[in-house]
C-alpha positions as CSV (number, residue, x, y, z in Angstrom):
1,M,0.0,0.0,0.0
2,Y,2.7,2.5,0.9
3,T,4.5,1.8,-2.4
4,H,1.3,2.9,-4.3
5,L,0.6,5.9,-2.1
6,G,4.3,7.0,-2.1
7,E,4.6,6.8,-5.9
8,G,6.7,9.8,-7.1
9,L,7.6,10.8,-3.5
10,N,10.9,10.5,-1.6
11,V,9.8,8.0,1.0
12,Q,12.6,7.1,3.4
13,F,12.6,4.3,6.0
14,G,14.8,3.7,9.1
15,K,14.9,7.4,10.0
16,L,14.3,7.8,13.7
17,V,13.3,11.4,14.3
18,T,14.7,12.8,17.5
19,S,13.8,16.5,17.3
20,V,11.8,19.0,15.2
21,S,12.7,22.7,15.3
22,E,11.2,25.8,13.8
23,N,13.8,27.5,11.6
24,G,12.5,30.8,10.3
25,D,10.1,30.0,7.4
26,S,10.9,26.3,7.4
27,V,11.1,23.4,9.8
28,S,14.1,21.3,10.6
29,I,13.8,17.6,11.3
30,N,16.7,15.9,13.1
31,C,17.1,12.2,12.4
32,G,20.2,11.6,14.6
33,K,23.9,11.3,13.6
34,D,23.9,14.9,12.4
35,E,21.3,14.2,9.7
36,T,18.9,17.0,9.3
37,V,16.0,17.4,6.8
38,S,14.4,20.8,6.0
39,A,10.8,21.2,5.0
40,D,8.2,23.9,4.5
41,Y,5.7,21.9,6.6
42,V,5.8,18.9,8.9
43,I,2.9,16.6,9.8
44,V,3.6,14.7,13.0
45,T,1.8,11.3,12.9
46,V,3.6,9.4,15.7
47,P,1.3,7.8,18.2
48,L,0.2,9.5,21.4
49,G,2.4,7.2,23.4
50,V,5.5,8.5,21.7
51,L,4.4,12.1,22.3
52,K,3.7,11.4,26.0
53,A,7.2,9.9,26.3
54,E,8.7,13.0,24.8
55,A,10.7,10.9,22.4
56,I,10.7,13.8,20.0
57,Q,11.9,17.2,21.2
58,F,10.1,20.3,19.8
59,D,11.8,23.7,19.7
60,P,10.0,25.9,20.5
61,L,8.1,23.8,23.0
62,L,4.5,22.9,22.2
63,L,1.8,25.2,23.5
64,P,0.7,24.6,27.1
65,A,-2.8,23.5,26.0
66,K,-1.5,21.0,23.6
67,A,1.1,19.7,26.0
68,E,-1.5,19.4,28.7
69,S,-3.8,17.4,26.5
70,I,-1.0,15.0,25.5
71,S,-0.3,14.5,29.3
72,R,-4.0,14.0,30.3
73,L,-5.1,11.6,27.5
74,E,-3.9,8.1,27.9
75,M,-3.0,5.1,25.8
76,G,-4.8,1.8,26.1
77,N,-3.3,-1.7,26.3
78,F,-4.6,-3.9,23.4
79,E,-2.6,-6.9,22.1
80,K,-3.0,-9.9,19.8
81,V,-1.9,-13.5,19.5
82,I,-2.2,-15.2,16.1
83,L,-2.2,-19.0,15.9
84,V,-2.0,-20.9,12.5
85,F,-2.5,-24.6,12.2
86,D,-1.8,-27.1,9.5
87,E,-5.3,-28.4,9.3
88,Q,-8.7,-27.3,10.6
89,F,-9.7,-29.5,13.5
90,W,-12.6,-27.5,14.9
91,D,-16.2,-27.7,14.0
92,E,-17.4,-25.5,11.1
93,T,-19.8,-23.7,13.4
94,F,-16.8,-21.7,14.7
95,N,-15.8,-20.4,11.2
96,S,-15.7,-16.7,10.8
97,K,-17.2,-16.2,14.2
98,L,-16.3,-14.5,17.5
99,S,-15.8,-16.8,20.4
100,L,-15.4,-15.7,24.1
101,H,-13.4,-17.3,26.8
102,I,-14.1,-16.7,30.5
103,G,-11.4,-18.4,32.6
104,E,-10.2,-18.2,36.2
105,E,-8.0,-15.2,35.5
106,R,-10.0,-12.1,34.6
107,C,-9.8,-11.0,31.0
108,A,-7.1,-13.6,30.2
109,F,-7.2,-14.1,26.4
110,P,-11.0,-13.6,26.2
111,S,-11.8,-12.7,22.6
112,W,-11.1,-15.1,19.7
113,F,-11.8,-14.7,16.0
114,E,-11.7,-17.6,13.5
115,I,-10.3,-16.1,10.3
116,T,-9.4,-19.1,8.1
117,G,-11.5,-17.8,5.2
118,K,-9.6,-14.5,5.2
119,A,-6.2,-15.8,6.1
120,G,-6.1,-18.7,3.6
121,A,-4.9,-21.1,6.3
122,P,-6.5,-22.4,9.5
123,T,-6.1,-19.4,11.8
124,W,-7.3,-18.0,15.0
125,V,-6.7,-14.5,16.4
126,C,-6.9,-13.6,20.1
127,L,-7.4,-10.1,21.4
128,Y,-6.6,-9.3,25.0
129,D,-6.5,-5.9,26.7
130,G,-6.9,-3.9,29.8
131,T,-5.2,-4.8,33.1
132,F,-4.4,-8.3,31.9
133,A,-2.5,-7.0,28.9
134,R,-0.7,-4.4,31.0
135,N,0.4,-7.1,33.4
136,V,1.6,-9.4,30.6
137,Q,3.4,-6.8,28.6
138,L,4.7,-4.2,31.1
139,E,4.7,-5.6,34.7
140,E,5.4,-9.4,34.4
141,K,6.9,-9.2,30.9
142,W,5.8,-12.6,29.7
143,S,7.9,-14.3,27.1
144,D,6.3,-15.1,23.7
145,D,6.3,-18.8,24.7
146,K,4.4,-18.1,27.8
147,I,1.9,-15.9,26.0
148,I,1.3,-18.5,23.3
149,A,0.9,-21.3,25.9
150,G,-1.7,-19.2,27.8
151,A,-3.5,-18.4,24.5
152,R,-3.5,-22.1,23.5
153,G,-5.0,-23.0,26.8
154,A,-7.9,-20.5,26.3
155,L,-8.5,-21.7,22.7
156,A,-8.6,-25.3,23.9
157,A,-11.2,-24.4,26.5
158,I,-13.3,-22.7,23.8
159,L,-13.1,-25.7,21.5
160,G,-13.7,-28.2,24.2
161,S,-10.3,-29.9,23.6
162,E,-8.0,-31.2,26.3
163,E,-5.0,-30.3,24.1
164,L,-4.6,-28.6,20.7
165,P,-2.5,-30.0,17.9
166,P,0.8,-28.2,17.3
167,H,0.5,-24.8,15.6
168,T,2.6,-24.2,12.5
169,A,3.1,-20.5,13.1
170,A,2.4,-18.0,16.0
171,R,2.8,-14.3,16.5
172,C,2.4,-12.0,19.4
173,T,2.1,-8.2,19.3
174,H,4.0,-6.0,21.7
175,W,2.5,-2.6,21.1
176,A,3.0,-1.6,24.8
177,T,6.8,-1.9,24.6
178,D,7.4,-1.0,21.0
179,P,9.3,2.3,21.2
180,L,7.5,3.5,18.0
181,S,4.1,3.1,19.5
182,L,4.2,2.7,23.3
183,S,0.8,1.1,23.6
184,S,-2.1,0.7,21.3
185,Y,-4.7,3.5,21.1
186,S,-5.8,6.6,22.9
187,Y,-8.7,7.0,25.3
188,T,-10.2,9.6,27.6
189,P,-9.4,8.8,31.2
190,V,-11.2,10.4,34.2
191,G,-10.0,14.0,34.6
192,S,-9.6,14.6,30.9
193,S,-11.9,15.7,28.1
194,P,-12.6,14.6,24.5
195,A,-11.7,18.2,23.6
196,G,-8.1,17.2,24.2
197,F,-8.0,15.4,20.9
198,N,-8.9,18.6,19.0
199,K,-6.3,20.5,21.0
200,I,-3.6,18.1,19.9
201,A,-4.7,18.4,16.3
202,K,-4.4,22.2,16.2
203,P,-1.4,23.3,14.0
204,V,1.3,25.5,15.6
205,W,4.3,27.5,14.5
206,G,2.2,29.6,12.1
207,G,0.7,26.5,10.5
208,K,4.1,24.9,9.7
209,L,3.8,22.1,12.3
210,L,0.7,19.9,11.9
211,F,-0.6,16.8,13.7
212,A,-2.5,13.7,12.5
213,G,-3.3,10.3,13.9
214,E,-6.1,8.6,15.8
215,H,-5.3,10.7,18.9
216,T,-6.1,13.9,16.9
217,I,-9.7,13.1,15.9
218,G,-12.0,12.8,18.9
219,E,-14.9,11.5,16.9
220,Y,-12.9,8.5,15.7
221,N,-10.1,7.9,18.0
222,A,-9.0,4.3,18.6
223,T,-10.1,3.3,15.1
224,V,-8.5,2.6,11.8
225,H,-10.5,5.1,9.7
226,G,-9.8,7.9,12.2
227,P,-6.1,8.4,11.4
228,I,-6.9,8.1,7.7
229,E,-9.4,10.9,7.9
230,S,-7.1,13.0,10.1
231,G,-4.4,12.6,7.4
232,L,-6.8,13.8,4.8
233,R,-7.8,16.7,7.1
234,E,-4.2,17.9,7.4
235,A,-3.6,17.5,3.6
236,N,-6.5,19.8,3.1
237,R,-5.0,22.4,5.5
238,L,-2.0,22.6,3.2
239,E,-3.8,22.4,-0.1
240,P,-7.5,23.5,0.4
241,T,-8.4,22.8,-3.2
242,A,-7.0,19.2,-3.1
243,A,-9.6,16.6,-4.1
244,F,-9.6,13.1,-2.7
245,V,-11.3,10.3,-4.7
246,G,-14.2,8.8,-2.6
247,V,-13.8,11.3,0.3
248,E,-16.2,14.2,0.7
């Protein structure tokens, strides 16, 4: 997808931005090792978790209202486990359905989606979040082997099996500890306001520094379409006459 969208553009990978500075009529982006890129405008799309960690330094500092909103809004814990098997051994009534697991430990690997039809191989995806995800990822720091073993136990309970056959592939997400995300999605905790999303979205530095992402669109935060719409919003700030096919 990025190849298609980036056609004709200078798209660079492996560039870890450490600071963004206003430089007269332009903006300077520092990528470390004395590598600096200059631009007329910058759209910051890093997740809220990265902004909260102050992994990118801004000079001048962000306005107090924006900084306060970044501080008050929080990031949720939401992770996945994917299990792929050689053959389908479960009843077809599970196909393309959501199944729920309620075990002894609260919210331990509770939500399961059978996605064989979409994956092209016998596959289950587990979603787990909240306090359990925080404990697994941040406090107890479970290994992938332990996460997979726990997930297999939950799936076995759903399917009514004492033991599952060996899986051929397994993957665990680690959004909470990934330095480029630092958790999964934004939410409004007690003491904050949905208005904070709009404050984060407001351009600064005379309109040269803009912000996009699910944490900048309060109507659709924590969604996939939210960040897409926010990107289109910022593109229209820079080019009001721009037209986007299929988007009003």
